[in-house]
Structure formats: C-alpha cells, structure tokens
C-alpha positions in Angstrom: -3.7 -14.0 -13.1 -3.4 -11.0 -15.5 -7.2 -10.7 -15.9 -7.7 -8.3 -12.9 -5.1 -6.0 -14.4 -6.9 -6.0 -17.7 -10.2 -5.3 -15.9 -8.6 -2.3 -14.2 -7.3 -0.9 -17.4 -10.7 -1.4 -19.1 -12.5 0.4 -16.3 -10.1 3.3 -16.5 -10.5 3.4 -20.3 -14.3 3.4 -20.4 -15.2 5.1 -17.2 -12.6 7.8 -16.8 -13.9 11.3 -17.4 -12.1 13.4 -20.0 -10.2 16.4 -18.6 -8.2 19.3 -20.0 -4.6 19.2 -19.0 -3.1 17.3 -16.1 -4.9 17.4 -12.8 -4.2 15.9 -9.3 -7.5 14.6 -7.8 -8.7 11.8 -5.6 -10.0 8.5 -6.6 -12.7 8.6 -9.3 -16.2 7.6 -8.1 -17.5 5.0 -10.5 -21.0 4.8 -9.0 -22.8 5.2 -5.7 -24.9 2.6 -3.8 -27.9 4.2 -1.9 -27.8 3.4 1.8 -30.2 4.3 4.7 -27.8 6.6 6.6 -25.2 7.6 4.0 -24.7 6.6 0.4 -21.7 4.3 -0.3 -19.5 5.6 -3.2 -17.6 2.9 -5.1 -14.3 4.5 -6.1 -11.3 3.5 -8.2 -9.2 2.9 -5.1 -11.7 0.3 -3.8 -12.0 -1.4 -7.2 -8.2 -1.4 -7.8 -7.6 -2.7 -4.2 -10.0 -5.6 -4.9 -8.2 -6.3 -8.3 -4.9 -6.5 -6.4 -6.3 -9.0 -4.0 -7.5 -11.1 -6.9 -4.1 -10.8 -8.6 -2.4 -12.0 -5.4 -4.9 -14.9 -5.1 -4.4 -16.1 -8.7 -0.6 -15.6 -8.4 -0.6 -17.9 -5.3 -2.6 -20.5 -7.2 -0.2 -20.3 -10.1 2.9 -20.7 -8.0 1.6 -23.6 -5.9 0.0 -25.6 -8.7 1.4 -29.1 -9.1 3.9 -28.9 -6.2 5.9 -32.1 -5.6 8.7 -33.4 -3.4 11.0 -34.5 -6.2 11.5 -32.7 -9.5 10.1 -29.4 -8.4 9.3 -26.9 -11.1 10.7 -23.4 -11.4 7.6 -21.8 -10.1 7.7 -24.1 -7.1 11.2 -22.9 -6.4 9.9 -19.3 -6.6 7.1 -20.1 -4.2 9.5 -21.8 -1.7 11.9 -18.9 -1.9 9.1 -16.4 -1.1 8.0 -18.5 1.8 11.6 -18.8 3.1 12.1 -15.0 2.8 8.8 -14.2 4.6 9.6 -16.8 7.3 13.1 -15.4 8.0 11.7 -11.8 7.9 9.1 -12.5 10.5 11.3 -14.7 12.7 14.1 -12.1 12.7 11.8 -9.3 13.8 9.2 -11.0 16.0 10.7 -14.3 17.1 9.9 -18.0 16.7 6.6 -17.8 18.6 5.1 -15.6 15.9 5.4 -17.9 13.0 1.6 -17.8 12.6 2.0 -14.1 11.5 3.9 -15.1 8.4 0.9 -15.2 6.0 -0.5 -11.9 7.5 2.8 -10.0 7.1 3.4 -11.4 3.6 -0.1 -10.4 2.6 0.3 -6.9 4.0 3.6 -6.4 2.1 2.2 -7.8 -1.2 -1.0 -5.8 -1.0 0.9 -2.6 -0.2 3.6 -3.1 -2.8 1.4 -4.1 -5.7 -1.2 -1.3 -4.9 1.6 1.3 -5.2 3.0 -0.3 -8.4 -0.4 0.1 -10.1 0.6 3.7 -10.9 3.2 2.2 -13.4 0.2 1.0 -15.4 -1.6 4.3 -15.3 -4.1 3.1 -12.7 -5.0 4.9 -9.5 -2.9 3.4 -6.6 -5.1 2.4 -3.6 -2.3 3.5 -1.3 -3.0 7.1 -2.4 -6.3 6.8 -0.6 -6.3 7.4 3.1 -9.5 5.2 3.5 -7.7 2.1 2.1 -4.5 2.6 4.2 -6.5 3.6 7.2 -8.4 0.4 7.0 -5.1 -1.6 7.1 -3.9 0.5 10.1 -7.2 -0.1 12.0 -6.8 -3.8 11.5 -3.2 -3.7 12.9 -4.5 -1.6 15.8 -7.1 -4.3 16.6 -4.3 -6.9 16.6 -2.2 -4.8 18.9 -5.0 -4.2 21.4 -6.0 -7.9 21.3 -2.5 -9.0 22.3 -2.3 -6.3 25.0 -5.6 -7.6 26.4 -4.2 -11.2 26.4 -2.1 -10.1 29.4 -5.2 -9.2 31.3 -7.7 -6.3 31.1 -6.6 -4.9 34.5 -2.9 -5.0 33.4 -3.7 -3.2 30.3 -5.7 -0.5 32.1 -3.0 -0.2 34.8 -0.3 0.2 32.1 -2.1 3.2 30.7 -1.8 5.0 34.1 2.0 4.4 34.4 4.3 5.9 35.5 1.8 8.3 37.2 -2.0 8.3 36.9 -2.0 11.9 35.6 -0.5 10.6 32.3 -3.5 8.5 31.6 -5.0 10.9 28.9 -1.6 11.2 27.2 -1.2 7.4 27.2 -4.6 7.0 25.7 -3.8 9.5 23.0 -0.6 7.5 22.3 -2.6 4.4 21.9 -4.9 5.9 19.3 -2.1 7.8 17.5 -0.5 4.5 16.4 -3.0 3.6 13.6 -3.2 7.3 12.6 0.6 7.7 12.3 0.9 4.4 10.4 -1.9 5.4 7.9 -0.7 8.9 7.3 3.0 7.9 6.9 2.1 5.4 4.2 -0.6 7.5 2.5 1.4 10.7 2.7 4.6 9.3 1.1 2.7 7.7 -1.8 0.5 10.7 -2.5 3.3 13.2 -2.3 5.3 11.2 -4.8 2.3 11.3 -7.2 1.9 15.0 -6.7 5.6 15.8 -7.2 5.8 13.6 -10.3 2.8 15.4 -11.8 4.2 18.9 -11.0 7.6 18.0 -12.5 5.9 16.6 -15.6 3.9 19.8 -16.1 6.9 21.9 -15.5 8.9 20.0 -18.1 6.1 20.5 -20.6 6.2 24.2 -20.1 10.0 24.4 -20.2 10.1 22.3 -23.4 7.6 24.6 -25.1 9.7 27.6 -24.0 13.0 26.2 -25.3 11.9 24.3 -28.4 8.6 26.1 -29.4 10.4 28.1 -32.1 11.5 25.0 -34.0 9.9 24.6 -37.4 6.9 22.4 -38.1 6.0 19.5 -35.9 9.3 19.7 -34.0 7.9 22.6 -32.0 5.1 20.4 -30.6 7.3 17.6 -29.4 7.9 17.8 -25.6 11.6 16.8 -25.7 12.1 17.4 -22.0 9.3 15.0 -21.1 11.1 12.1 -22.8 13.0 10.0 -20.3 13.1 12.4 -17.4 9.7 11.5 -15.9 10.7 7.8 -16.2 13.6 8.5 -13.8 11.1 10.0 -11.2 8.8 7.0 -11.7 11.6 4.6 -10.8 12.0 6.4 -7.5 8.5 7.4 -6.5 6.6 4.4 -7.9 9.1 1.6 -7.6 11.6 2.4 -4.9 9.3 4.4 -2.7 6.5 1.8 -3.1 8.8 -1.0 -2.0 10.1 1.1 0.9 6.7 2.0 2.2 5.5 -1.6 2.1 8.6 -2.6 4.0 8.1 0.1 6.6 4.4 -0.7 7.1 5.1 -4.4 7.6 8.0 -3.7 9.9 5.9 -1.4 12.1 3.1 -4.0 12.2 5.6 -6.7 13.4 7.2 -4.5 16.0 4.0 -3.1 17.4 2.4 -6.6 17.7 5.5 -8.2 19.1 5.9 -5.5 21.7 2.2 -5.6 22.7 2.0 -9.4 23.3 2.8 -10.7 26.8 5.9 -12.9 27.0 3.9 -16.1 27.9 1.6 -15.8 24.9 2.3 -18.0 21.9 
C-alpha cells in the first residue's frame, strides 16, 4: 500500500532537476513519448495521479481482506464505516435511486483528497495541474449529458431553447461552462494555495535574514522565522483546503447529475 508513495519519492529524488532558490513551476516532464501528431509528455502530475490510484486500490484490498460476518476485525469496521458514510452522503444529496453512484463519488473524493495531500510529502499534487482536474470535469460532463439525453434527444434540444429560442447560444454556453468552472475552481484553489505558501516561505527567509543576520556564527544562518510558521499554512492550504475542494467537487458532481436525470430514470 505504501509502495506507490515510495516510488513517487524516489522519482522526485532521482529525476528532479536542481534549482537555485525556490521556484513555482508546473509539473516536471520526466520524458516524452514520440507520437505521429504531437509528442506525449509524461509529467509528474500524471505519474503521481497514477500512484494515488494504486494507493487507493491497495488500500481497498487491505481494508476488505478477510471480511467476515462475526468477529469482524478493526480494518473491517473501518471499511464498513467508510461505506456507510459514502452511502449516506450520496443518498442525502442525490436520493435513493442513485445508490449506484456511491463508488464513483467515493472514488472522486478519495482521488481528489489524496492528490492534494501529496504536497505534504513534498510531491507535486496532481490537482495543481489543469489537465488532470480538467479530465475529471470532462468525465462528469459526459455523465451529465448522458442523463439529460435519457429524457429524449428532442427534449434536451428543446430545453436549450427555453424560455425563448433566442437564448439558445447562451444556454449552449452554459452547458459547456459547467466542466470549465468545475475544473478551474478546483485547480485554481489548490494552485493558489501552493503559490501563496511559497511566497510566504520566501518572505520569511528574507525577513529572518534581515532580523537575525547580525547574530554571531552559525546563528546568523538559521532561518528562525521559517520554523513552525510554514507548517501552519500547510495545515490550511494542504490539509483543510484539500479536503474542502474534494468535498466541493464531489458535491457539484452529485448535484449536476441528479438535476440532469429525468425523474423516471433509475
């Protein structure tokens, strides 16, 4: 279960390029696969997203191993608790007829949350890459459109022209703005947190050198202001904000899909 995390740390250790100072850049490109139309870059966000998927997969295997009716183990209780919370979460926001969405919503939340929390290990969070979050949003958009079309193609097209036909272009724009807004909301909040944390970290280094640079010996080289304060920011931007954005993305997914499906669909 922990092997994917060790792989990610090893890749960062051996493949990261040395840099002078602290920089804010996109995901590092590990290598490029030649393609007929356009080369395919394999970046840290893609690799780390795959590692998170493997971590979730092995975690599920670990929690569900040796399940029994009587004398359940502690990890079985944890697995049952997670299933109950996911079931109540989906049921409260989508209704009883959407119980089949429980694995999908739980997977979206787990993938989003764990991807954001990778920054606590010093790894590049996939949620800071618009390509990764955009892929999730496109998947949700496909589900929304599918359930809208279940009510009939003509009903879907007719709904785009309501309340008056002249609003058809604006309604179409509203349809395509859904995945864009979902992706940029998630991506923007995670990336802005990383940028703000880095800026504050650099500012504290400069302020520490200004205030304590006159101390004798090695004391002048110790960044006193960088001790403890960045950890407080990390608790908010990495932990709290990561949990909040995962919750919001899952909530929007459920609300959009539930509102798109016709009442008679199961």
